[in-house]
N, C-alpha and C positions, 0 to 999 in steps of 0.2 A: 343715324342720330348721334354722330360723333361730336361731343362738345369741344373736342380739341381741334375740330376742323370748322371754325366759324365762317359764316357766310354773310356777316353783317357787322357793323361797328359795335353794337351792344354785346354780341356774343364774343367778339374779339377782346373787348374790355373785360368781360367776365373771365375769359381764359387767362388774361394777364394777371388778374387778381388771384385766381386759383394757383397759378404757377408761383407767383410771388409769395403767397401764403405758405405753400409747401416748402419753398426754399428757406423761408424764415424759420419754420418749425424744424427742418432738417439741421439747421445751424446749431440747435441745441440737442437734438436727438442723436445725431451721429457722434459728436464728442462724448456724449453720455455713454453710448454703447462701447466706444473705444476705451473709455475710462474703466468700465466694468471689467473688460478683458485684461486691461493693463494691471488693475489692482489684483485681480485673481491670479495673474501670472507672477507679479512681484511678491505678493505675500503668501505664496505657496509654502508649504511646510519645508521643502527641501532647500529653500533659498536662505542661506545663512546670513546674507547681507541685509535682509529686511529688518528694519528696526521695530522692536516691540515696546510699546509705551502703554503699559497697563493703567497708568494714572492720568493719561491724556484726556482732556474733556472739552477744550475750547481753543479755537484759532480764529482770530479776527479776520485775517486775510482769507482763510477758507470760507468763513461765513459771507464775506463780501462777494466772493466768486459764486457761491451757491445761490445767493439771493439776487445779485445784480444781473446775471445772465437771463434767468426766467423773467425778471422785471423788464429788461430791455426787449425780450421776445414779445411779451404781452403788449408793450407800448408800440412796437412796430406793427404787430398784427392789428391792434386797435386803430392805428393810423391808416393802414391800408383799408380796413373795413369802413372807417368813418369817411374817408375821401371817396372811396368807391360808391358807397351808398348814396352820397349826394350827387356825384357825377352821373350815376346810373339810375336816378329817380325815375320810376316807370312813367310818371306823368310829365316828365320833361320832354319837350319836343325834340325830335331828331331831324337835323337838316338833311335835305336830299336834292336831287336834280330835277324831279318832276313835281307834279301837283300832289298834295296830300290826299291820300285815300283813307276814308273813314270806313271802318268795318265794325259792325256790332255783332258781338259773339254771345251766344246763349248755350250754356252747357245743360244738356238734358240727360235722361236715363235711356240709353247709353250712347249718346251721339252728340255731335257739335253742329249747331246751326250758325251759319255766317250770313249776315245781312249787310248788303251794300246800299245804304239809304240814298246816296247820290245817284247811283246807277239804277235804282229800283229793281234790284235782283237779290236773290238769296241762293245759297248752296248748302248742301248737307254733307258733312265729312269731307269736304274738298274746299281748299282755300287757294284762290288764284290772286296773285299780287304783281304789280309792275316792278321791274328791277330799278333800283335807285330812288324810288319815290318814298317819301315819308309815309309810314303806315300808322294810323291812329286807331287803336282798338278801344272800344267801349264794351265792357264785359259784365255779364250777370249770369245768374243761375236760375233755371226753372225748376230746380229740385234741390238736392243736397249741395253743400259746399263742394267745390271742385277746384282743380288747378290747371290752368292753360299753360302749355309749354311747347315751344319749338326749339329744341336744343341748339340747333346751328344758327338760330337768330337771337337766342338769349332771353334772360329775364322771365322765369316762370312767375305767374301771378294768380291769385285766388279769384274765383268767381263765387259770388254769394247771393243768395236769394234776397230780394228786396233792396238791393243796392247795386251801384255801378262802379266798377274799378276802371282805371285808365292805364293803357300801356302803349308806348311808342317804340316802333322798331323800324328797321330798314334792311332790305335784302340787296346785296351788292353783286350777286352772281346769278345768271340765268340757270335754272335747273330744277330738280325735284327734291324736296325735303320732306321730313316726316314730323308731324306734331302728335301730341299725346295728352292724355289726362295723367297728371302726376299725383292724384289723390284717390285712394280707394273709395269707390262709390257703389259697391254692390256686385251682383252676379255678372253683369255685362262689362265691368271695368276693363278686363284685358283687351276687349275689342274696341274700346273707346279711343281710337286713333284716327288721324285724318291726314290726308295728303296735302302738301303745300307745293303749288306750282308757281315758280318765279319766271315770269315771261317779260318780253319786251313791251314797251308802251303801246306800239301798234297792235300787238297780239292781245294785250289786255283790253284795248278798245274793241277789238273784234269779239273777244269773249263776252264782254258786257252787252254788246249789241245783239249777239246771237242769243244770249240767255234771256234778254228782256222780251224776245219774241216767243219764248217758251209757252206751250199750252198749259203748263202747270202754273196755277196761281197760288200765291201764299197770302193768306189773310188770317184773321183770328179764328175763323171757323175751321179752316184747313189745319191750322196750327193745333187747335184743341182736339180735333178728331184724329189726326194722323201723327203729329210729331210729339205731343205731350205724353203719349202712351209709352210705357217702358218697352223698349225694343232695341235690337241691334240691327240696323238697316243693312240690307244686302246690296243696295245700290247707292251711288252718290248722286242724289237728285239735285236738279237745278230748277229754280222757280222765278216767275215774274212777280215781283212784290207789288201787291195791289193795296196794301194797308201800310202806309208810311209810319203810322204810329204803333206798329206792332211791338217793336222793341221797348218803347216806353211803357206800353201796357203790361209787358212781362216784368220789367224792372220795378214798376210801381205796384205790382201785384193786382192790377185791375183784372188781369187774367190769373186766376188762382194757380199756385204752383202745383207740380206733379206730386204724386203720393210719396215719392222717394222709395228706396229699396225696402222691401218687406220680407220677413222670414217666410220660408216655405211652411206648409201645414205641419210637416214633421218637426221642423225647428220650433214652430210656435207651440206645439204640444209639449216639447221637451222643456221649453222655457216655463210654460205653465206648471209642469210637474215639479220643476225646480223651485218655483215660488211656493208651491204647496208644501214641499218638504221644509 
């Protein structure tokens, strides 16, 4: 999950912004550190050449240096952030070589559900995408607020119950990546990770055709009875999607959200005792 090893244009742009920001900040940090040691050395007690000005109180030239350098640093950082935030708007389409793949993402306790509405399939904790194709993510949460993040593809984004966020990415290299939850969401948070498989267009078509033949069906009943419960799945299941409106029902809360993380009985008793005190 090396953010300095981008596998797509968004992650590469994020890396550039990160490096540029660090370079701009070092431009003031390094001279300041050097100045600290230089002043300590020059004004040491044994240096008879150091000038002692007990009545000195103001220097316009020094004030200009002290204020102009931080001001220029802030302006440069602000410019980098302003330009980058517009160029990397998560809802902005990303061009690619293949057909756009729409993926509906649902964050649950403590797992990720990926729905491919056009292919009529769904997967759990496993995301397969074609290389070079624009990836359009629609994201929501079936429980508490969470954060979807694939470090080597870039642009983490929140998932929130009762609303849908948009994210556009592209993967430029075939291989295996790692995705994760970047927002604490309870006991199962450390295990809330998912595999990302970037495959060729023919392999993606094969994956979709094989998955749609799966004996496992995903509809609102299966979703409520199996996936909505708090759990850390031991397998990466694949489903044939039989309810094309499932994501919409989750996002609009037609299917009530999960309970969210709850304290254990011991923690609850401690909280109650604290309230009594």
